[in-house]
C-alpha positions, 0 to 999 in steps of 0.5 A: 538192280543188275543181275549176278553176271552184271555185278561180278564185284559182289558176292552172289549172296549180296546180289541175291539179297539186293535183288530180294528188296527190289520193287519186283520182289519184296521192297518192304524187306530191309537189306539186312533182313534180306541178307539173313533170308538169303542164307536160308536159300539154295541156288538152282540152275535151270536150262533154257527151254525147261518147264519147271513149274506146271499150272495146277501142279500139287507136288513139290510146290512148297518153295519160292524162287528169286530170279537172279539171272535169266528170263522166264515166261509165265503162262496161264491156261485158257479155259477149255482146250485152247492152249495157253496165254503168256501173261508175263515175262519176268527176269532178275528180281522177280519172285515166283511161288511166294504163295506156294512157300506159305500154303503149298497149294497147286501152282497158279501158272506154268513157268518156262525158262526162256534163257538159262536161269540162276535162282535162289530158292526158299523152301517151306522147311527152310522158312520154318528153320529161319522162323525158329532160329530168327523169328523177327527176321522171319516175321518181317519176311512173312509181312513182306510176302503178305504185303506183296500178295495183298498188292497183287490181290488189289490189282487183280480186283482192280482188273476184274472191275475193269473187265466187269465194266467192259462186259456190262458195256458190251452187254448193253451194246448187244442189247441195243443190237438185238432191240434194233433187229427185233424192231426191224423184223417186226415192222411190215414192209411198205407196198 
């Protein structure tokens, strides 16, 4: 789905609703529901270069954001003091912070605006208003968010299994190398 600037023939709210139902956002949500959800969101502009979410942040993280225009770098801190690693670059149609809108837990990554960003933000208080005023739409939104999070968890589990298999193979290789060294070191040289 094109961004807002690529669809000047559509109202920004309609573009936001269409972006909300894309595979990179909440493709389980129906367009009619997305149009209702968008009415509870507020626009936010972020300047290029701004770090607007910090990994581990515990205050002001009770919202999710739908990217309408621009690109965002998503980074994770490396263990120790080794800096960070860019894990994704996301653009229009992507969601950020869907866990935060549900539970307000610390942010799991740092997000930096690579370009100027136009976004639509759904706060937890707006989500509560939606649930009270339109419970069926709110329930379908929560189910779509839950499915997205379940899909991500399954993908993370798959990646962890792959990592564990690679780790096991490396340990086996290391053991072979160590056994070879021990065998060579224990043999007496020929005279």
